Every structure is written in structure tokens, then in C-alpha cells.
N, C-alpha and C positions, 0 to 999 in steps of 0.2 A: 552575475545572474543567481537568484536564490529560487528554488521550488520547494513549497513545503506541502506536503500531502497528508491529509487527515483521514483516518479510517476508524472503522469501528461497527458494531452492530447496528443495525437500522433502529431508528427513535433514538440514539443517544445524544443527539445534538451536534452531529459532524457539521450540518450545512450551517448553523447560526455561528459555531465556533470558526469555520472558515471565513465567513462573511466579516466578522469581527476581527480577525487577523489581518485580511486584506485591507479594511477600513484603516486599522491603524498605521499598517504598512505606508499606505498612501497619505495618511496625515503626517508621516514623517517625510515627505517629499519624494518617495519613492514610485516610479510609474509601474503600478501594480494590475495585475489580471488576476480576478478571481473567476474559476471556472468549476462546473460540475459534471463529473462523467457518470452520474447517477442516470439510468433511464429514465426513474420517476422523479423528476426535477423538481425542486423545492426552493431553489437559490431565488429565483425571483421572488418568491413570497416572503422570505426572509428578508431581502433587501427592499421588498415594498415596490419594486419596480418591474415593469414588463422587460423580458430578455429576449434573446433572438439566438440564432445558431452562429452569428458574428459578433465579435466583441462589441461591446456598447458602452461609452464613457457614462458614469452614472453620477460621478463626484470628480471633484480635482485629483488628478493622479490615479483614479481607479476606474477602470473598465471590469466588466462582468460579461460572462457568457454562458449559455447551456448547449451544449453541443448535442447536433442531431445527428446521430450515427448512421442512421440508414441514408441519409443525404450525403454524408461523407462518403461511405462505401460506394454508392452509386456514382457520385463524382469521379473518384479516384481509381476505384478499382473494378466497376461493374463490367464495363467492357471486357477489360482484361481477363476476368473470370470467363465470361461466356464464350470469347473467341478461343480461350484455351480449352475449354470442355469441348467445344465445336470441333476443334482441330484433332484433339485426340481422339475423337469417334471417327473422323475421316480416316485416321490412320490406323483403324481396327481395333482401337482399345475400346472393352466393354463399357456399355452406357453408364452403368453403374460406377465403375473404376474411374470413368472419366470425370463423373461430376466428383468424386472423392478427390481426385487429384486436382482438380480446378478449384476446389473450395479450401481457400488459405485458413489453417486453423487460426481461432480468435482474431478474425477479421474485425469484428466489431471493437474488441479491445484495442488493438494495433492503430485503429482508425482514430479512436480517441486520442490516444497518447501521441501519436504522429500530429493531430489537430494542434494540440496544447504545444508541442515542441515548435510547430510551424509558427503558431501565433507568437511565442515567445521571441523567436528569430526575427520575423517581419515587424513586430510592434516594437522591438527594441525595450521590452520589459524588463525591469529590475528585479520584480518579483512576480511569481505566480503561486498562487494560492489555490490547491485543488481539493475540492468537496467531492471525495471518493465515494463510491457505490458501497453497499454493505460488504463485510470482511471478506466472505468468500469470493464474490466477483472482483473485489480489489486485488486480491492475492493471484487471481487467475488474470486479471489485467498486467499485472508486474511481471509474471511468468512468461507472458507472450513473446517477447523479444527472443528468450531462448527458444521457445517453441518454433517461432517462424524462422530461425536460423538453421533448426534442424530440419524443418520443411524444405528450406532453400537447397541444403545439402542432399536431401534425397531427390529433390527433382532434377539436381545437376547430375547425379549418377544415373538417372532415367533418360537424360539429353540425348548424348550419343547419337547414333545414326536415325533414330525416331525423329529428332528435332531437325536433324538436318535435311530430311526429306520434309518436314513441314514448312520450312523457310518459305519456299516458292508459293505455298498456298498462303501463308500468312502476309506475304507482300501482296497479294491479290486483295484479300479482304481487309488488311489493316496496314495499307501503304506507309512506308516510312516508320512502322514500329516493329521492334524486336522484342517476342514475348520475354525470352530469357533475360534480354538487357533489361525490359522493365522491370522483372522481378528481381534480378540484380540491384538495380538502383533502388528498388524500395527496400532491399536487403541492407543495402549500405546505410539508407536513412534510419532503419531499426538498429542498426550496430551503434550509430553515432548517439540515437536516444538513449541505448542501453548504458553506454559510458556515462551519459549525464546523471541517469537515474541511479548508477551507483556511486557517483561521486559525493562523497561527503561534504565538499566544500561547496556544493551547488544545491544537493538534493537532501530534504530531512522528512522522515516519516513519523507521525505522531498519531497512536492510537487515543481514540476518545472514549471513555468509560464513565461508569456509574457505579455507585457502591451496591451492585448487585450481584448476585452469584454467578448468573449466566452471562451477564456481560464481561465479567473478569474474566471467564473460562475463555470465551471466545476472543478477548484480547491477547490472552497468553498464546492461544494457537495462531494468532496473527504475528506475534513477537518471533515464534519459533519458525515461520515461514520466512518472514522477512529476513532472518538471522541466516536461513541456511541460503536464500537467493543474495546476501550481501549487502542487503539494502540498508543503509544508515538510520537507526531511530535515534532521535535527539531529545524526546520528552514525551510525557503522557498528561493529557488533559483529564481530570476528574470532574464531570459535569453533575450538576444537581445535588450538590452537598447541602444538607440541611444543618442550619445553625442550632445551637441548644435552645430548647424551648424556655421561652421566659413566663409560662404560665404551667399549671399543674394539669393541663388538657392531656387525657390518658392517651390520646390517638397521636398526637405531635410527638410525646414522650416515646412512646411505643416505636414510632417511625425513625427517630432519631437514635434511639438505642440499637435498633436493628441495623442502622448504617455503620455504626462506629467499628465493628470487628472488620466489615468489608474494607472500610477507609484505611485501617491499618495495615490491613492484606495487601491493598494497592501499593503503599509506601514500600511495605517490604518487598513485594514480590517484583517489582520494577526497579527496585535499586541496581544501579547506581543513577538510574535517569531521574531527571527533575520531575516532580508530579505538580501540576498547576491546580488547584481546587477552585471549581468554579459554584459559588453559592446558588442554592436553587431560588430563583427570581420567583416573586408573587405575582408576576405579570407576563404576558407574552411579550417575547423580544423580537419585535419587528421595527424594521425601519432604521435609517443612518444613525438616529440620535440614540437609541436603545442599543444598538451593536457597539457604538463608540464606548458607551458606558460599560458594556460588558468586556471589551477589550482592555478596559483600563483595570477591572477587578480582575483580570487573568495575567496580565503583563506589566500592570503600573504605567512606569514611563520607560520600559526597557522596549527595544525592538525585538517584536516578534519573529523576525526573520532571521536573526543571528543564529549560530550554531549552538546549542546549549550542552550537546554532549557529543564527543568523540571517542570511538572505541567499538568492539565488538560486544555484544550483550551476552551470546554464547557460541561455540564454535565446536563442532564435531570432526575430529580427525582420526585417521586410521592409525593404530598402533599394534603392528603385527597381525596376529588373528583378532585382536581386540579393538575397540573403540574409545577413545576418549571425549567425553563431553566436559568442555572446559568455561566455567562462568567466573568472570571478573566480580569478586565481593570486597572492594576495598574496605580497611579498616574493621574486618571481621578476623578474629583468631581462632584458629581449628584447635578446640578443646575437645570436644566430644559432637560427633556428627552422627546425626540420626536420620535414616533415609528410609523413607517408606514408599513402596509402589502400589499405585491403584489404576489398574488399567493402562492407559497413555498417559499417565501423569507420575511424576516422581516429586515427592515432597522431602525437602531437606530442611532439617533444624539443627541450628548451632545456637545454643543457648536460647535468648528470647528472640533470635532472628529465625523466621520461616520463610520458605520460599517453594511455590508450587512451580514446574516446569512441565509443559507439554512437550513429550519426546517425539521427535522427529522419526518416521517410519522405519529407517534403518535401525533404529535402537530398540524398537518393540519387542522383537523375539529375543532379544539379550537380556542378561541379568546385570544390574548394578553391584559390583564386587567390592570396589574400594573406592575411598575419597581421600584426597589430601590436599594442603594448601601449596600452591607454588606461585609466588612474585604476586600476591594479591590476588590469585585467582584460585578458586575450587575446582579440582579436577577429579571427576566421577569416571572410573574406569568399568566399562561393559563389556562382558564377555558370554561365551555359550552357557546356558545353565549346567548348572553340575549335573552329572549322572546319578540318576535314583538308584 
């Protein structure tokens, strides 16, 4: 089983790239599911076929789905949430506290992920291509398994005598249903899901970017957050790349020249990840034929579901009172490293190589003190600022 998740800023072309990848996978003979987790679905528009909350076959080996999160919550968690809140109030818990305790954090995000996981298992799909919501929502989506497990641990500590008193009431209003057993069952599914999402042999995450400053910045933040959670990134898609103009048109020339430094920055910044460049199409890419041609432009004859990169892109570890930020930089020799700090970003220059790194929160109050190359990786030591 392979899961490929495309993420990035809204409007960069995640849906189109996801649909093209799924179609290429299906054409290679793999039973494939392409699914959208974005509340503002556009997958059906890209494929040019109507879609529903259940997977629908739209081509040989290809199924597509647009998840209805609200229906998913109502079907699987609605009664559990209502009864848990009511029972807590009956045991003397304050109304507001009862509502808070009954509201499982990230319910919509977990519903989306569990729906996909269930479809993969039930449908025996070989590949699942996920068209994710914009970056911020996707990072929250992927952090939900950790958050949910934390919530369950808190709920278990609260259980004690209070829940022992609740059980007779629960048997009256929910015959045959144990609330904590239901929550624990759900937690078991979430833990299994997390193992799948962290398994580099199964799951891959691919930012979709464009040669534009704001888009690159958001992709860098996504890379940092994914690395912190341990989610494996195996490539980057750079969409809407302009070809060199064949005329002297000043407008086209200016647009092309504006893209070039950003294009080089993308290749430098995301190294050692492969970067697939997608040419700017002169027409709208809608329908299976257009998506099939797009997949050919991106991947050629290759299988888009294979794993293209293995290894951590950055790692933060504790070193006594300091922290070490480790960045794999193969084929780069440490001669003279120039580090520049601007807000939450660290710029590293080694010769003609330049990389921008969005720093995680734990490093923001610290100062970058020293850098060195160790076994093909750059290690930057962070510590408390020097006393003035």
C-alpha cells in the first residue's frame, strides 16, 4: 500500500497534481483511490466528473471521493459526543466543562484521516493519493493523531470513580455501549493510522510550490513542521514554470526573469529532495486526457507512487543546555559558512549554495552559535544568547 499526500498553499495546483498522479498510478495497473480532504472540494471539477462522499470508479483502476466531514462525524461520533456530554452533566460536571470534555479536539481532521484509512483497507487499494487542504489545515490534520492520544490520556485520568458511577446510567441510555470502550477503540484506530502516516515505506508527503516568494515561504514552514512530526517528505512539485520566451514581448520576458531566481531557490532550498518542474500550461487542465498528459510531463514513464527520497530533512536534538539543528547536505564541503538570522528564518550560505530554514518554536529564543559538517550533514548549534 502507498499513500501520497500533496500539500501547499491554496491555489498552487495541489488538486490537479493529485488527480494526475492518481491517473498515472491507475494507468500502471494499480487499484488507486484519489481523495480530497479540503472542505472547498475541487477534485470533481479537475476530473470533470461528479463525485460523492463514497468512492466512485471513474476510470479503469481509478476511484475518486470527496469526503463529507460533517456526515462522517454525525455517523461515527455524534451520539458518543452527545451522550458523553449529557452524562458528565448528570454527574455534576459544569455545563461548559462537560461540553469541552465531550468535544474531541480535531474531530473533523481525524474523521477525514480515518475515512481514508478505512477506505484503503476495505477497498484493498494499492495506492491512495490525497489532495490535502491548504498548508495550515493540513499540518493541523497531521498533528491530530498526537493530540487525540493526549486527549484520551487526560480522559482516562478523569475516568476513576466518576465513570464507575456513570456506567449504570450509560447502560440505560446506551444499551450495550461503553463510552470509554468506544473512545479507546477509536484511539486504537488513531494509533494504527499514525503508524501508517509515519511509515516511509507507505506514506510520502510532497509540497506543491510555485516560483513565488510567499508560496516558497509557506512550503518551507510546512517542511519544518512535517520534519518535527517525523512525516517523510520524498519530493517537491514546482508548478507553473514559465519557459524561456520565444519573442521579445517585454511582459513575458519580465515574468520569466522574475521566476528564475525563485526557481533556483527552490532547487537549493529543498535539496536533497527531487524537484519536479511542471510547465505553465496555456490552457486549463481539466478531464482525464489533460491530466494524463500532465502526469507524463511530471513523471515521464516513471511510477509516481514509488519512494523518491528516504531520510530526515532536518532534525532537532538536545545537546546539554544547547540544541543541535541537523541538515543533510550531501556533496557540500564546509569551507566558509555564512549564517544570517532574520526573524524565524535562518539563511545558510556555503559558496554558491544558499538555503533558507524556517526555525521551529523551540529554537526561536536561541542564538545560532556554531556550524560544522558531520558525516554529510550540517550541524548548527543553538544556545542562549550571549550576555550583553
